[in-house]
C-alpha positions in Angstrom: 178.7 12.9 171.2 181.9 14.8 170.7 185.2 13.6 169.0 188.0 15.0 171.2 191.2 13.7 169.5 192.5 11.6 166.7 195.9 10.0 166.1 196.7 8.5 162.7 199.8 6.5 161.6 200.6 5.5 158.0 197.1 6.2 156.9 196.7 7.4 153.3 199.2 10.3 152.9 199.8 10.8 156.6 202.8 9.3 158.3 201.9 10.5 161.8 199.3 13.0 162.7 197.5 14.0 165.9 194.7 16.6 166.1 192.8 17.8 169.2 189.2 19.0 168.8 187.9 21.3 171.4 184.5 22.5 170.1 181.4 20.9 168.7 182.2 22.3 165.2 185.7 22.2 163.8 186.7 23.5 160.4 190.0 21.9 159.2 192.0 24.1 156.9 195.3 23.7 155.1 196.9 23.6 151.7 196.1 20.9 149.1 197.4 17.4 149.8 198.2 17.9 153.5 195.6 15.3 154.5 192.4 17.1 155.4 190.2 14.6 153.6 192.3 11.7 155.0 191.5 12.8 158.5 187.8 12.7 157.7 188.3 9.2 156.2 190.0 8.0 159.3 187.2 9.3 161.5 184.6 7.7 159.2 186.6 4.4 159.3 186.2 4.4 163.1 182.4 4.0 162.6 182.1 2.1 159.4 185.4 0.2 159.0 185.8 1.5 155.5 186.5 4.7 153.7 183.7 6.8 152.3 185.5 6.7 149.0 185.6 3.7 146.6 188.9 2.3 147.8 189.9 -1.0 149.4 191.0 -1.0 153.1 194.4 -2.4 152.1 194.9 0.6 149.8 194.4 3.0 152.7 197.8 1.9 154.0 200.4 4.5 153.3 202.9 3.7 150.5 206.0 1.9 151.7 204.2 0.8 154.9 202.7 -2.5 155.9 200.0 -1.2 158.3 198.0 1.8 159.5 196.8 2.6 163.0 194.0 4.9 164.1 193.2 6.0 167.7 190.1 8.1 168.2 188.8 9.5 171.5 185.2 10.7 171.9 182.9 11.7 174.7 179.3 10.5 175.1 177.4 11.7 178.2 180.7 13.1 179.5 182.2 9.6 179.5 185.4 9.2 177.4 185.7 6.2 175.0 188.5 5.1 172.8 188.4 3.3 169.4 191.6 1.7 168.2 192.0 0.2 164.8 195.1 -1.5 163.3 195.0 -2.8 159.7 197.9 -4.8 158.3 198.3 -6.4 154.9 197.0 -9.6 156.3 194.9 -8.9 159.4 192.7 -6.3 161.2 192.1 -5.3 164.8 189.3 -3.1 166.1 188.6 -2.4 169.8 186.4 -0.1 171.8 187.8 0.6 175.2 190.3 -2.3 174.7 187.6 -4.8 173.9 187.0 -6.3 170.5 183.9 -5.0 168.7 182.0 -6.0 165.5 181.2 -3.6 162.7 177.5 -3.3 163.5 178.1 -2.7 167.1 180.9 -0.1 166.3 178.5 1.7 164.0 175.9 1.8 166.8 178.4 3.0 169.5 180.0 5.6 167.2 177.5 6.6 164.5 179.1 8.8 161.8 177.8 10.1 158.5 179.7 11.8 155.7 178.7 14.5 153.2 181.1 14.8 150.3 180.6 17.2 147.4 181.5 15.8 144.0 181.9 12.1 143.4 179.2 10.9 145.8 176.9 13.9 145.8 173.4 12.6 146.7 171.9 15.3 144.4 173.9 14.6 141.2 174.5 10.8 141.4 172.1 8.0 140.7 169.3 6.8 142.9 171.4 4.1 144.6 173.3 6.9 146.5 170.0 8.3 147.8 168.8 4.8 148.9 172.0 4.3 150.7 171.5 7.7 152.4 168.0 6.6 153.5 169.0 3.1 154.6 172.0 4.2 156.6 169.9 6.5 158.6 167.0 4.1 158.8 169.3 1.4 160.3 169.9 3.7 163.3 166.3 4.6 163.7 164.8 1.1 163.0 167.6 -1.5 163.4 165.3 -4.3 162.2 165.1 -2.7 158.8 168.6 -3.9 157.8 167.6 -7.6 157.7 164.6 -6.7 155.4 166.7 -4.6 153.0 169.3 -7.3 152.8 166.6 -9.8 152.1 165.1 -7.6 149.4 168.5 -7.4 147.7 168.9 -11.2 147.7 165.5 -11.8 146.3 166.0 -9.2 143.5 169.3 -10.8 142.6 167.6 -14.2 142.4 164.7 -12.9 140.4 167.0 -11.1 138.0 169.0 -14.3 137.5 165.8 -16.2 136.5 164.7 -13.4 134.2 168.1 -13.1 132.5 168.2 -16.9 131.9 164.5 -16.9 131.0 163.9 -19.6 133.6 160.3 -18.8 134.5 159.3 -22.0 136.3 160.4 -20.7 139.7 159.4 -17.1 139.1 156.0 -17.2 140.8 157.6 -18.4 144.1 160.1 -15.5 144.0 157.5 -13.0 143.0 155.5 -13.9 146.1 158.7 -13.4 148.2 159.4 -10.1 146.5 155.9 -8.7 147.1 156.1 -9.5 150.8 159.5 -8.0 151.4 158.8 -5.0 149.2 155.9 -4.0 151.3 158.0 -4.3 154.5 160.9 -2.3 153.1 158.6 0.3 151.7 156.9 0.8 155.0 160.3 1.2 156.8 161.6 3.6 154.2 158.5 5.7 153.8 158.1 6.1 157.6 161.8 7.1 157.8 161.4 9.5 154.9 158.4 11.2 156.6 160.5 11.8 159.7 163.3 13.2 157.5 160.9 15.5 155.7 159.5 16.8 159.0 163.0 17.5 160.3 164.0 19.3 157.1 160.9 21.5 157.3 161.7 22.4 160.9 165.2 23.4 159.9 163.9 25.6 157.1 161.3 27.3 159.3 163.9 27.9 162.0 166.3 29.4 159.5 163.5 31.8 158.3 163.1 33.1 161.8 166.9 33.7 162.3 167.5 35.0 158.8 164.6 36.7 157.1 166.9 37.5 154.1 167.7 34.0 153.0 167.3 33.3 149.3 163.9 31.9 148.2 165.8 28.9 146.7 166.7 27.9 150.2 163.5 29.0 152.0 161.4 26.8 149.7 163.5 23.6 150.0 161.4 20.4 150.2 161.8 16.7 149.4 159.5 14.2 147.6 159.5 10.4 147.8 159.2 8.0 144.9 158.5 4.5 146.2 159.9 2.7 143.1 156.7 1.5 141.4 153.7 3.4 139.9 150.5 1.7 141.1 148.9 0.8 144.4 149.0 -3.0 143.6 152.6 -4.2 143.3 151.6 -7.8 142.7 149.7 -6.6 139.6 152.4 -4.3 138.5 154.9 -7.2 138.5 152.6 -9.2 136.3 152.0 -6.2 134.0 155.8 -5.7 133.7 156.7 -9.4 133.2 157.2 -9.3 129.4 159.3 -6.1 129.8 161.4 -7.6 132.6 162.1 -10.8 130.6 163.2 -8.7 127.7 165.6 -6.5 129.7 166.7 -9.2 132.1 166.0 -7.5 135.4 163.2 -6.3 137.7 162.2 -2.8 136.5 160.1 -1.7 139.5 159.9 -2.1 143.3 161.5 -0.8 146.5 164.9 -1.5 145.1 164.2 1.4 142.7 162.9 3.9 145.3 164.3 7.4 145.2 163.7 10.9 146.6 164.0 14.4 145.0 165.2 17.6 146.6 163.0 20.5 145.4 163.4 24.3 145.4 160.5 26.4 144.2 158.8 23.1 143.4 161.5 22.2 140.9 164.3 19.7 141.3 167.3 21.5 142.7 169.8 19.6 140.4 168.0 21.0 137.4 167.7 24.6 138.4 169.8 25.4 141.4 173.0 27.4 141.6 176.1 25.9 143.1 175.4 27.5 146.5 171.8 26.1 146.4 173.1 22.6 145.6 175.6 22.7 148.5 173.1 24.2 151.0 170.4 21.7 149.9 172.7 18.7 150.6 173.7 20.3 154.0 170.1 20.8 155.1 169.2 17.2 154.2 172.1 15.8 156.2 171.3 18.0 159.1 167.7 16.7 159.0 169.2 13.2 159.1 171.2 13.8 162.2 168.2 15.6 163.8 166.0 12.5 163.1 168.7 10.3 164.8 168.5 12.7 167.8 164.7 12.2 168.0 165.3 8.4 168.4 168.4 8.3 170.6 168.6 11.7 172.4 172.0 12.6 170.9 173.5 13.3 167.5 175.9 11.3 165.4 179.1 12.9 164.2 178.8 14.5 160.8 181.8 14.9 158.5 181.7 17.3 155.6 184.4 17.5 152.9 184.9 20.9 151.1 181.6 22.4 152.3 182.6 26.0 151.4 183.3 25.2 147.7 181.0 27.4 145.6 179.5 29.3 148.6 179.1 33.0 148.1 179.5 35.6 150.9 175.7 35.8 151.5 175.2 32.1 151.8 178.4 31.7 153.9 176.5 33.3 156.8 173.6 31.0 156.2 175.9 28.0 156.3 177.4 29.1 159.6 173.9 29.6 161.1 172.8 26.2 160.0 175.9 24.6 161.5 175.5 26.4 164.8 171.8 25.8 165.1 172.4 22.1 164.5 174.1 21.7 167.9 175.8 18.6 166.5 179.4 17.4 166.4 180.5 18.4 162.9 184.0 18.3 161.4 184.5 20.1 158.0 187.4 20.5 155.6 188.1 23.7 153.8 190.9 25.0 151.5 193.3 27.4 153.2 192.2 30.2 150.8 189.0 30.5 152.9 190.7 30.5 156.3 191.0 34.2 156.8 187.4 34.8 155.7 186.1 32.0 157.9 188.0 33.3 161.0 186.3 36.6 160.6 182.9 35.1 160.2 183.1 32.8 163.2 185.0 35.2 165.4 183.6 35.2 168.9 181.6 32.0 168.3 182.6 29.6 171.0 181.1 26.6 169.2 183.3 26.8 166.1 187.1 26.4 165.8 189.1 27.0 162.6 192.0 24.6 162.9 194.9 24.7 160.4 196.4 21.2 160.3 199.8 22.4 159.0 201.9 20.8 156.3 201.1 17.2 156.9 
């Protein structure tokens, strides 16, 4: 899969912008506030019908306008497709090759993930971000998992309502429902995680072969899974935690609390890693995610990365480039213009990477 062009009108800060992408990896550079991140948001919108930021779709419309339009062209198996989206203050339109398409079908036809450093960093934020990371990838590998995770969320909401209001008469019914769906969701997530872990280990081993001077912090990267409860018998654990759950007013353990930890030298990266290690750790985990998608479908989703090179030193810059090239995926990255000259030197002669200055907006 390869994004070939994008045209945006009245989206975020952009009045009218067209970019053409000619290689599998594109690094977008430019001064602050020229719209680099907005371009990534527009591409992400073409897959998920929302921004990767916490902002309503209506607020994506440029100030003093009443609509935005996005037209994205991409190739899959050498066949060209077009996604067109128009959002007004009162209505929305979304088509794939001039035919209306639902959100789920769009996400399947044009899968797209986004890695953003800062506000939604999977390392530094709470466990809900990491569950979303797992579930979004799991949906593409095991589509049936979405119904189960949705059901889990509904049951947890109902059980928490009963606990908060100390209405215990119906609790046993919902406990039985919760145990059943928890086991189903756990199996989906754990199987997906095992595949993710395998792909991460393969990336690290491949990197060791191509770069025998990589830092130990990177060469020892690994991930551990926490299922969300402590014992092997979830039914018994629910009973053991009942008094506690009533006191706090919510369900304290279960698949809705699952998490994973990224480790370096057998320690959590977020506790001991440098900025470069943090950035590279996130990158490797996302590359493992698109590789696992490839195992299932035979092609890779588009990966968007905002400000990848922030905090990367010269030594790790070469490691980043090797990881990107070795991924053989369609990756679009933003980068401040101060890194442009350095990046052009590093990627010179590499036909898979283009450094593209998007101008002044």
